N, C-alpha and C positions, 0 to 999 in steps of 0.2 A: 608456713604462715603466709597468708595472702598479703599482697601489697597493691597499691594503686598506681596507675599510670594516667597521663593525660594524652589524648589524641587531639592534635591541633591541626585544623584544616583551614587555610586562608580562604577568605570569601568576601562578602560585601562589607561596606563601611559600618562602623558602630554608631548606634543612635539611641537616644533616650536618657532617662534619669535613673540614678541608682544610689544606694547607700552602701557604706562599707562597715565592717564590724567595728566595735568600740575600740578606742585607743588602748593598745597593749600596755604602754608605760603607765597610764592612769589606772587601768584595771588591776595591775599588780599592786599598785600603791593603795587603791581603795580597799582591797581585802586586807593587806597587812596593817595599814594605818587604822582602819576600822576595828581590827582585832585588838589594837592597843588602846582604843578609845574607852572612855568611861560611859558606856551606854550603847544604844542601838544605832548602827549606821545602815542606811538604806541606799542601795546601789542599783540603778537602772541602766540599761544599755551596756552591761558588763560584757567583756569579751570572753566567751566560753571557748577557749582554744587550749592547745596542749600546754603552752608555757604558763598561762594564767591558772589553768586547772591545777598545775603543780603547786603554785603558790597557795591556792585555796586549800588543797589537801594538807599542805604544811601547817597552816594556821589551825586547821581542824585537829591535826595530830598534836597540837599544843593545847588542846582542850577548849578551843573556841567554838561555840555553836554557831553554825551558819545555816540559815533557812534558805532553801532554793525555791523561791516563789515561781520562777520559770527559768528557762535556760539562761536568760540574760538579766534576771532580776534577783538580787540577793538581799537578805537581812542578816547583818553581822552583829552578833551579841558580843561586844567587846568586853575585855576584863583581863584579869591576871592570867598569865600563861601557866601551864603545868608541864612538868618534865615529860618529854616524849618517850615512848617505850621502844622506839627504834630510830635509826637515822632518818632525818627528813630528806625525802627524795624529791629534788627539784628537777628531775628528768633532764630536759634540754635547756632549761630557763637560766640563761646567764644573768639577766636582770634579777630574777627571783633569788638566786643564791647570793648575789652580792648585796642586795638590800637586806635580806633576812639575816645575813651574817652580822651586820651592824646592830640589828635588834637583839640577836641572841647573845652578843658579847656583854650585854647588860643584864642578862637573866641570872637568877640565883641558883641555877642548876646546869649541869653539863649538857651538851648537845653535839651531834654530828650532822654535817650538811653534805649531802652526796647527790649523785645524779647518774646520767647515762655516761657511756664511754666518751661520747662527744663532749659532754660537759666537763668530764675529767681532764680533757685536753686543754681547756681554756685557762688562761693565766689568772691567778688569784693573788699574786704577790702585790699587785697594785692596791688591793684593799688590806692585805695582811700587814703591810708596812705601816700605814697610818694608824691602824687599829692597835698594833703593838705600841706605838707612840702614846696611845691613850691609856695604856696599861692592860689592854685586853690579852687574854690567854687564848690565842687562836693560832692554829698551826695546820699546815697542809702537807700532803705528800709531794715533795719537790715543788712546793708552793702551788699545788693544785688540789682540787677536791679528790678524796673527801677531806673536809675541813673539821677538825676537832676543836671544840670551844669549851673552856672550863670557866666557872665563876671567877670574877676579878672586879676589883674596884677601879672604875674608870675615872679619868680626869680629863677636863677640856684641854684642847691644844690649839695652836695656830699652825695650820697645815697648808703649805704651798704645793698645789698639785703640779707635777711635772707636765702632765698632759690633761687637757680639758676632758672630763668624763663625768657624765651625770650619775653613772653607777658608783664610781669611787666617791664622788661628792656626797651622794645619798647615804652610802654606808657609813661615812664619818659623821654626818649630821644625825643619822638615826642613833648611832652609838652615843652621840652627844646628849640625847634625851635622857640617858641613864648616867651621865657623867657629872662629876662635881665641877662646877664652874662653867664658863662659856666655852663654846667651841667655834673656831673661826676657820673657814676654808676659803683659800684664795685660788681662783682658777685663772689660767693664762689666757683664756678666751671664752667665748660663750659656750654653754652646755645646757642641755634641757633643764628647765627649772620647775618641773612638775612637783618635785618633793617640796620645794620652798612654798609654792602656791598652795598645795594641799595642807601642809603643816600650819601655814598661816591661817587658813580657813578653819583649822581645828583649834585655834587659840594659842598656838605655840609662839613664844617670843623669838621671832626670826626675822631678820632684815638684812638688806644688802648695803654695803658701803663700797661703791665702786665695783671691783671684781671680787670682793670678799663678802661671803655670807656668814653672818654671825648668829648662832643659836644659843640661847640661854634657857636651861630647863626651868619651867615655871608651873609645874603641876600636871594634872590630868589632861589628856587630849579630849576635846569635845567631839561627839559623834557627828557624822555628816549625813546629808540627804542630797544625793547628787545623781546626775545623769551623765554617763560617760560619752563624750563626743566621738565621732568617727576618727579612725586612725589615719593620719596622712601618709604614713609609711605603707599602709595597705592601699590607700587611694592612688599611690604612685603608679601601680600596675595598670589599672584601667586608664589613668590619665595619659601615660606614655602611649598606650595602645591607641587612644583616641588621636594622638598627635601623629603617629606613624602609619596608621591604616588609612588608606584613601577614603574620601567621602565620609569621614566620621565627624560627629557633633554630639558630645555627651556632657551631662551635668551630674556631678556628685554632690550630695546634700549632707548637711549636718557634720561637716568635717572640722576637726580641731585645727585652728589656724594660729596656734601659739607661735610667736616669732622665732623661738629657738628651734622650731621644727620645720620651718618652711623653706629651708635652703634649696630643696628640690624645685620649688616653684620659681625661686629666683634664678637658678641655673637654667631651667628650661626657658624662662622668659628671655634670658640673655642669648639663648640659642635660636631665638626668633619664634618661639611657640605662641600660638594664638590662645591665650589663657585669660579668663576673666574671673577674678576672685571677689566675692561679695560677702561681707560680714553680716551676720543676721542676729547676733546676740552673744550671751555668755553662758557657759555651763561649767560648773565646778571651778569657777575662776578662770576658765580658759575661753578665749575668743573662738567663736564657732561661725561657720558660713558655708557657702556653696562655691564650687569651682566648675567653670565651664571650659572645655577645651574643644578645639576644632582642628582637623588635619592641617598640618603646617609643614612648610619646607624648612627644615632646621639647618643650622650652621654650626660648625665646630667652635669650641670655646676652650679657654684655659681655666681650670678650677683648682684652687688651693687656699691655704690659710684658714681663717676662722669659719668660712662657710662649710668646710668639710665636716666639722662637728655637727652642724645643723642638718646634714643630710647623709650621715655615715651609713645608714641602713638602705639608702636609695641608690647607691652606686651600681649595684648589679643591674638594675633596670635602666640607669643612666647609660650604661654600656650599650644597651640595645638602642637607645635614642641616638647615641653617638655614631653607631654603625650606619644609621640612615641619614646622618647630617652631612652637609656639604663642607668639606675641608677637614682640618685637624682638630681633634679634641685631646687635650692634655690634662690629666689629673695628677696632682701631687699632694703631699702631706696627708695621704690616706693610708699609711701603713697599718692603722688599726684594722683595716679590712682583712689583714692576713691572720688575725687571731679571733675572728668571729666563729660562728658555728663551723665554718670551714675557712680555709684561705680563699676568700672570695675573689681575689684578683686572679689567682692561679686557676681556680676551678672554673670561673666564668670564661677566662681566656681559652682554656682547654675545651670546654663544652661548646662554646660558640664556634670554635674552629671546626667542629664536626659539621656545622651548618655552612662552612666555607669562609667564616670570618677570619680576618687577620688583625690581631691585637698585640701590641708590643708591651710586655710587662716591664715595669720599673720597680725598684725596691719599695717605693711609697705610692705607687699608682699605676697608670697605664697611658698609652698613646694609641689613638685610633684615627685612621684616615678614612674618610667616607666621601660619598655614600658607597656602601658595599652591597653586593647581591648575595642573598642567602638562599640556600637550598635545603629543603626538608630532610631530616635525618633522625636517627635515634639518639637521644641525649639522656644524661642522668642528673637527677636533682640532688644527689649526694646527701640526702637527709637534711637539707638546708632549705627552709621554706622560701627564702627570697631567691635562691638560685632556681628552684623549680618554677616559681611563678614568672621570673624573668625570662627563662627559656621558653615558657609557653607564649609570652608576648612576642618573642622573637619569631616563633613558629607562625604567627599570624601574618608576618611579612615575608615569609620564605616561600619559595616555589615548591609546591608539593606538600605532602603531609609530614608532620613532625610528631614523634612520640617522645614524651618526657617520662622516663622511668623514675621510680622512687618519688612519686608526686604526693603521696599521702601527707608528707611533712608540711604541705601548704597550710594544713589545718592548725599548725603551731601558731599562726598569727591571723589567718584569713580563712576560717571555715566557710565553706560554700563559695570559694573563689571561682570554680568552674561554672557554677550556676549563676553567679553574678555576672560574669562575662557573657554567658549565653543569653542572659536577659537583655544585654546590650547588642546582641546580634553576632557575637563571636562563636565560632564552632570549636569550643574546647570541651571535650567530653571526658569525664572521669570514668575509668574502668577498673574493676577489680581483677587482678590476675592471681592464679594459684601459686 
């Protein structure tokens, strides 16, 4: 079986304007929520990537008709689900399996949710526990996928999340759509609010009371007509490249600026980054705008607390920024990184060490003293899209050529990553190997 690698050759500064693929979190929800709606939902700018394609295939397996107008434009004919003939395969999609678990707990037929070996390693007890509290009949193998779900009468609960998590919050709220009575979820800190925004736009009785979100079932969901904004988690890779590669000046347009997602902008600004953010409007209830970055001399910072949730997916690329920053960067309260697609703290530390980096791991984060000098080498993406792209950016500031193996996974969230970077002047070449 062939696989892809990235050849990365450092060169001139990055210049120009670019867009990034649609927001992955919103793309998952647009398909799933549109499938539940009473009517036709139109979605433009949809992210056609490995994780979201798995969510799309799952709703189709539930009997929902989806018209593919183009690669990034869908028409979802929402309605009642029918029992699937086989387990729903969410492949590598952690968001996909946790969100659809909440939905499937309210269906009048049994189902099984499964995925890749990578997905089977990811913890599911965090959703199983509150769903059990609601009366759901959901069980996993050692609290991991495959998840077996049987019909059950759900009832609303008041649930205090031990850790802020948009996926857990969403699973409980989505199950609440099928429950008797109101469901209230209290989060200890900020977490992505895409579910609340989209359900509200679909006519659901959902509102916030401080840190508590309350959902009361009130009938059918209304269909949507939306354009998915660019994913700031994907934007983070060219943004950091623009900051660390000399003589760079780039602008990314149409980016989702939801304040629960912009922790990476806040962190980089604290590090001294030359970043200009301009809001240009709203899409699907989400603020959208453009971000301009120029090469900057960064400085080390300490990051912890609530901001960690707002940038949990961006820590691999933040590691690269920290390696080029003057002084010490300390990250804490980020233990969630150890149960992502990979243990991202351990994997990034190990792979960056092949480029000469020195990173001290801690149980809930890492310590980096910079600036450090990197040297090109062969590294491995470990079937983790954010690892592969972060290592590619590191290669742009290393002396000599870097080869990133197992790079095909970049398409899980950022199809065309190498081409987008090449359009800005980076020499990142994707090659197929036997």
